[in-house]
N, C-alpha and C positions, 0 to 999 in steps of 0.2 A: 878667615873666610866664609862668606854667609853662602847658605844651602842655594842650589839650582833652584829651590822652590820658593825663594826670597822674594821675586817679582811677584809670584802670585800672591802671596799673603800680603805685600806693600799693598797690591792694588783693591784688594779688601778692606784693607785697615782703611786707607785712604779714601775709599766710596762710602764707607760707615762715617766718616767725619763729616762728608758733606750732605749727607743725609741729616746730621744734627744742626749743620748749620742752616742748610736752608731745608725747611719741612716741605714734603709734597705729597699729593692727594694720590690714591689709586688711580689709573685710567685703565683703558682699554687696550692692550697690546695687539697688535696684528700678528704676534708669533704667538707659535704654539707651542709652549715648553715641553710637551711631551715628545713632540716631533724632533724638535731641536735634540734631545737629548738620545732619542733612537739612533740618529744620525751619529753622532759623537760615539755611543757604545758601540754602536757596528764598528765604525773605525778602529776603536781599540781591540776590540776581538778578532779583527781582521791581521791585526799586526801594523796597521798603518802609521798609529800613534803610540810613542812610549807613553809607560805611566805620567812620567812628570809634563809630557806634552798634555796629555789627558787630562790633568787638573789645571793645566793654565787654561785650556779651551774651555774646560766646564766652568770653570771661574768666570771668564768672559761671558758665558752666556746668560749666567745668573745676573751677573755685574750689566749686562744690559736690558734684561728683563726689567729689575729693579729701577734702571735709570728711566725706563718709560713707565713706570709707575705700576706694574703688572703684580699685582697681590696675590702672593702663592699661599695656600694655607700650609700650616705645619707638615701633615700628613702628607699633603701633596709632595712637597720638598723632599721630605725622608723617603719617598718613593724613587723620586727623579735622582737623587745623590745616593741610590741602594751602590750602584756598582764605585762610585766615589768614595764611600765610607769602604768598602770591602777592600779596594785597592790599597788605602791610606792606612790601614791597620793591619795588613799582611804585612809591612818591612818596618823595622824601626828607622830605615832611611828616610822614610817619608812621615816623619813626626810633623815636620812643618805642615804637611798637606793636613793632618789632624786639626791643627791648628786654624788652617783655613775653612776647613769643614765646617767647624761652630762660627767663625765670622760669617758665612753664609746665612745660618739661622739667625744669629744676632741680627744682621742689616734687616733680614725680612721681619722680625718682631718690633725693633725698633723704628722702622719706617712706617710700618702701621699700628706703632704706638698701643703695642703690647707691652706694656712696662713690666709686669712681673716675668715674662718669657726673656725679654731683654737680659734683665738683671740675672737670671739663669744662666743663658748661654755667655754673659761676661763671665760669670764666675768660673765658667767651664774654658773660656780661653784664657783665663787668668793661670788657671792649675794647668793647662797645657803648654803655657809660654814657662812657667818654675819647671815643669819636667825638663824643657829644653833649655834649661838654663839661664832663663831671661827674668831675673828675680821681681823685677819691679815693673811691669808693664804699663801700668796706669790705666788698664780696661774696666775696673769697676770704677775706679774716682771718674772717670770721664763719662761713666754712665749716669752717677749719680748727680752729677755737676748739670747734665741737661734735663735730669727729671725736677731736679730742684728749680733751673731755668724757666722751665714750662709751668711750675707752681710761683714762680714770682719769690721765691724764697731765698735772695741773695745773700741773706746773714750765713745760712748754711752752705752756700757755695764759698764763702769767703774763710768760714770755718772749715771746710773740707781744703782750701787752697793752703792755710795755714798750719795744717798737720802734714802736710807734703810740700811744704815750702823749700826745705832743705835739698830734698832731691831734687827739686823743679831747676831752683839755682844752680844744681852741680851738672846739669844736662848739656850747656854749653860746651864744656872741657870732654866730658864723656863723649859726645859725637864728635870733636874734634881727633879724639883719640882712638875712634871707631871701635869704643866699647858699648856701645848701645846701638842697636839697629835705629833707623833713620823713623822707623813705626812708632818707637817710643815717643821719639823729638814729637812727632805729629801730635802723638795722643795729648803729649803736653800742651800745645799750642791749642789746640780745642779745648782742655781746660781751662786756660788762660783765657778763651775767648769770652765764657759767661763770668770769671771771675773779672775782667774788664768792666763787663756790663755791670757789676754788682757796684764796684766802687764807683762807676759813672753815677749808678742810681743814688749812691751816698755822698756824690758830690765831693769824693775824697781825691783831691788833684796829685797830690804826692803819691798815693798808691796807683793810682792811672798810670803817671808816670812811671812809676818802678815796673809795673806791670808791662808796659809797651817796651821799655827797654828789655826786659827777659824775653818777650816774646820775638822782639826782632833780634837778639843773641841767637836764640833757639834756631830761628828760621834762616840765619846768615849762616850758622852753622850747618845746616841739610843744605842750601843752596851751593855751597861751596863745593859737595861732594858733586855738583853737575859735569858732564850728562849722567843721569841715573835712568831708570825705566820713567819712559814716557807717561804713563798716568801718575808715577811718582811726583814728577815735576810738575804736572797740572794743579794737582792738588796744593802741592806747596806754595806755589805763585799766590793759588786762590785764597789760602788761608791768609798770606802776608798782606794780600791787598783788602781782607775782610777786618784784619787788625786795624790796618792805616784807616780804614772806612771808618771805623769808631771813634776813633782817635781826631778824625776832621771833623765829625758830628758833633764830638764833644765838647770839641774848641770851636763851632760854630763856621768852621770853615767850608760852607755849604758850596760851593764852587771846586774846592779842590776836592769833596766828597763826590761831584758830578765828575770830574775827571778821572778818577778812580774807577766809579762804573763804566765809565767808556774802557779805560785799560783794561776792566775784566772782560767787556766784551771783546776786546781784541782777542783775549786768549782763545775764542773760538776759530781763530784765524791760525793763531801759532800752534794750536793742538788741533788742527783738523781731522789729524787721524784718528782721533780718540773721542769717545761719546761726549758730547757737550751739552746735551738737550736740556741739561738741568741748569745750566747756567740761563738760557733763556727764560727759564720757570721761574726761577727768582731775582733777576734783574729788574722784571716786570714791578714787582713788589719793593726792592730796593729802590727804584727811582720814582714810584709813588711819595716816597719818603721825602726824597732829594728835592722834587719838584715842591712838595710841600712847605720843605724849608725854606725853598727859593721864593715860595707865594707867588708861582707861576701856575694860575688857575686853568689856563688852556691847556698847557701839558700836563695837569694834575688829570683835567678832565678825559683826556686820551688815554691815559694810564689805566684809568677807571674803567673805562668801557674795556680796555684789553684784558685788565686784571677779572672781569665779571664774567668774559667770553673765552675765556683760558678754558679747553678741555681738561686742565687738572684742576679748575676750580670744584671746591666742594663745601660740603655745610661747615666744614670747621673753618672757613676763612671768611664765612657770612658776619661774622662781628668785626671782624679787621674790615671789610669793604663799608660796612656801614659807617664805622667811626671815619673812614677815609672821605667819605661821602658828606657827613656832618662839616668835618673841616672845611670840604672843598665850599660849601655852602657860606661857612663863617666867612671864610677868604672872599667871597661874593658879597657878603653883608646882609645874607638870607640867614637870621639867626632862626625864625621859626623852622624852616627847612632843615638847618641844622640840628635843632631841638630834636624833630622827628627821628630824623637818622640817628641821632645819638641814643634815643629810647630805643631803637630797634636794634643797634649795637647793643645797648645793655641785656634788651632781652636776650638776644643771641649768646653774651658773653654768663648769662645767667646759667642759659641751658648745659653749656660749656661744663659749666662749674658743678651742676646738677650732675652729668655724666661723670666728672670727676670723681665726685662724691660718692656716686652708686659703685666707681669702680673702685675707688677706696675701700666701701663698706665691704666689697664682695672679698676683695683680698684680706681685708681684715677677719673676714666669718671662714674663709677659708684656711687664713693662719692659725684661727682659734680651733677650727675642724681638726685641721692637721696637728696641733699639738696634741689636744685629747686621744686621736686616734696613733697618734706616736706612742702617747703612754699606755694605751691597751694593746697597741703592736709588741710592746716590749714587754708586756706579760706574757702573751699570748707567744712572743718569740721563745720564752724562757721555759713554758711549757712544751714548746716544740722540742724545743733542744734536749728536753727531756726524754720526750716520748721518741725522737730521732735517735738517742743514745741507745735504748733499749732496744727500737726495732733493729741498729746496728748490730749491737750484741747478739739478739736471737739470729737475725742472716748470717752472722758470723759461724755461730754455732750450727745453725741449719745447714750451712754450706760445707763444714769440717763433715757433718755427720753424711750429709749426701756425698761428700767426695769420696771418703771411709769406706762406703757402699758400694761406690761404682768402682774405686779402686781393687775391692775383694772380687765384684764380680768378673770384673779384666782379668783380675788374675786367674781365678777359676776360669773364665771363657778361652783364656791363654793356653792354661794346661791341657781342656779338652780338645782343643784343636791340635796340639801337639802332639796328644795320643790316638787322636784320629789320623793326624799325618802319617805317625808311624804306624799305624794300623793300615791305611792303605797303601803305604810304601812297601810292608810284608806280605800284603796280600798281592800286590801287583808284583812284585818279585818273583811271589810263588806261584802266582798264574803263570809268567813267563817262563820261570824254569819249568813246568807241567807244559806248557806248550813248547818248549824246545826237546824236552823228552820225549813227547808224541812226534814230533818230526822225525827225532833221532829214529825213534824205533821205526816210524813209516820208512826212511832211508833205509836203514839196516833191513828191514825186509825186503825192500824193491831190489836192493843189490842181492841179497842171498836169492831171491826170485830169478834175477838176472845172469846170476853165477851159474845158477841151478840150470838153468834154459840154456846157457853156454856149454856146459859139461855133460849135460844128460843128452837132452832132444837132440842139440845140434851135432854131436858127437854121434847118435843113432843115424839119423839122416846122412851123415857124411858115411859111414860104414856100409849102410844101403847104398848109396851112389858107387861108391866101390866094388859092390859086389853086382852090380848092374852091368858096370864096363867090364868085367871078368867075364860075364855069361856073353855078353855081345862077341867078344872075341872068337866064342867057338860055335857062333850062330852064322849056318851058310842061307840059311832062306832068308830072302829079302825081304818078304813081308812080315816076318817076326822081327827082322832085325831093325825094320822101321818102327814097329809099334815099342820096340827095348829102347830106340831113341827118346822115343816121346816120353817115356818112361823116365828114361835118363832126365830130361830136361824138367820134367815136376820136381825130380828129387833135387836137383839142383836149386829152384825155385824155392822149395821149403827149406832148404838149408841156409839159405841167404836170408830168409825171412827171419825163422829162427835165430840168427846170428844176429841181426840189426837190432830186433827186439829184445836181446838180453843185452847189447851193448846199451840200447835206450833205456832201459830200467835200472841198470847201474849209474848210470850217470845222472837220471833224473833226481836221483834220491838226494845229490850234492846240490844239483840246482833248486831243488825246492827247500831245501836246509837253509841256504843263503836268501831266497826270498821270505823265506820264514823271520829271517836274524832282522833284515830289513824292514819287516811288517813291525816286528816288536821295537824296532827303535822310532820309527813313525808313531808308534802307539805310545811311547815314552815321550816323547816330543810334542804330539798332538794334546796332550794332558796338562802338560804345564807350560807350554809355550803357544797361546792361543792365534791362530791366523790374522787377527784382526790386529794384533800389535806386532808380530814376527814374521820376518821372509825366511823360509827355511829352505835348505837344498841339504839334500842326503842322496849319496852314493853309495854303491857299493859294487867293486870290483867282480868281475864272474870269476868262480874257481879260488878267491880269495881265502874263504872261509872253508876251505875243503879238509883241511888237517886241523881244525880248531875243533876240539870237543865241548860237549856241554856245559861243563864247568866254567871252561875259558870264557864262553861267548857269556855266560850269566856275567861274570867278572867284568867283561868288557862292557855290558850295560850298565853295572854298578860306576863304572868311570865315567861311562857317559852321563848318566844321571847325576854326578858329584860336580861334573864342567856345567851342565844346565844350572842346576843350582847356584851354583855362583854368578852365572852371567844373570839370572832373575834376581839376585840381592845386590849386585855392584857394577855390572857393564853397563846399562841403562842401553841395550842395544838395538839393534833395529833389524841388523842381517845375522844368520848363523849358518854355518854351514859344516856338515860332517863328513867323513870321507873315508872308507875304508878300503886299503889296496895291499898288493903286495909287491914288495921290491926286496931282492938279493936275498930272497929265502927269509924275509922278514913279513909280518903283518904290519903294517902301518894304520895308526888310526889317529887323525887330526880333526880336532875340533877347535872353530874360528868364530869371532864375532867383532864388528865394528864399532865396539862400546868405547868407553873412556879409559879401558886400560884398569890397571890393579891399582894404581894411585897408593892411596893411605892404606888400603888392604894390606899392605906390606909391611908388618912389624919394622921397629928401627933398625934391627939386628939381623935383617934379611931372612930369617927363615919365613917359610910359605905360611898361609894361614891353614887352617886345620883342613879345610875342602881339599886345597893343594896338597897338604901333606897325605890325607886318604888316598888322593889319585897314586900318589907315589907309591904308596904301601902296597896299595893293588896293583900296581904295573909291576914293581918288585917280586910280588908274590907269584907270577908269571914268568920271571927269568927277563924282564924287558926293563927297558929305561923310560923315562918320560921328561920331556923337554917343554919351558913354558916361556914364552914369548910374550910381553905387554908393552904397549906405550900407548901414544896419545890416539892411536888410530884403530886400537883395539889388543885383542890379546888371543893367542893361539899356542893350545894344549897339543903336543906332538907326544904320540905313544908309538914304541918301536918295540914288537913282541917276536922273538925265534920262532920259527916254525919247526923245528928239527930239536 
């Protein structure tokens, strides 16, 4: 089964085949490549295009730009295809897109006659094909054959064919079995085209027939698979017409050649949904040859004018044009004019050869320079490797030393922190114990004063009141009796005030002690549970701590401290609630949170952790019991201590 990216790859492959068959020159495209890719990239990032759809559309954009003769510098093409490259190398399943990526650069280099760059990318394509499992893609052979054809080195083209002859002759069968991609068959057809030209130049009739037969067999094997992708069908039909056109010209069947050119032009209608402007560009050149062979001077003159005024006409075609003009003049019997145009063609050809020699010299110089640079680079690389090895060893040793120093510092820091925490904990509990003792002393003194006020002053005032009542029973003087009534009323007011104050002092001590304990809990929680991270609720019922001594209160604080420590270490809670109340002659303490529960902090044997074990021990020392309930919604520690 072919990859979903296969049509994309085929389009690229077939497109570069016709870059070879019909050379064009760069023109001015109305399209802005950067704008085209900005729209395409935006569609991909917004999710409107999948990766595979992006590859196909990006290929189509570049394909269209090339077909319009747009010249894109390599650096610019790298920038345009940066997202293409990133996606193609992100997953192994996009391996076909990697081949397509190199094809785009190959087409660009080949179209604008950068031979060195085109060979480089041909090697890249071949390597990528082999990674995909296609061992013989024929890309490098194809490119070499085209370079030899441009240099008219037909003997080298034939030699190249002979080295690949066995594999090329096996392709019809491989294509019928679907053992190779159709793109490999088309590469073979392109190699056979210049081979055919070579044997025609050598007038080797037998070899010409053999090549034509093989080309027809390969073309038929591809056409049997129709319908396939539209670009693939277009380029296949073009290749087959080109092969037949070469044979017709070789056998001097010029009217048949004319019909083949008309058939080629009809492809524009058959494939009107595809870019076909390259057919128009190259038909002019092919018709020039045909009308020259048919000795049709009027049509030849018309197409010379079309060729010269074509927007794609450039300096590289000057020699070609001058040669046609010379042959036209010769056809008309104007041999002096023919000579002038022929001399002009020769000058243009010499310029092209000079440019070619310059390019070859530059390539030779670059190769020699690269060879010497490579030797120097190898020596420098060995020295660099030795230095790198030493640097690595020194770096590793330094890292070990630094790590050791860091670990030692961390250990000392941790020990110091533990000592400080223990010291702070001891100091805090001592402060709490002193505060509790102070409030206990204040409570005892207030209750003693209240008791003294009740037993002493209140009793004395009650006795005075009783004496006043006794005296009033023996007085007959109304005036004196009225004064005694006033004295009695004042005495009763003093009695009630003294009694009320004694009760107030007595009960205030317990209330202040409860307020003191709640203050100590808040102090303990505020230090360990900052308000910016935790929501805390603390409630102590009235009179719940009346019968709880100082030592027991300190033990309760220790229990609360241990529970809070567990919450900080394990719970990951946000809300904490602490309640103290009296129920059925028992003091109840609950500490609850909304954390993740005990989870893995409970050992497999079911025993509590050290913190929970410490809570149970402290509760048992007070004669009470502790229950711990934990789940995914949090943990609750419930402590019950008898008050009698």
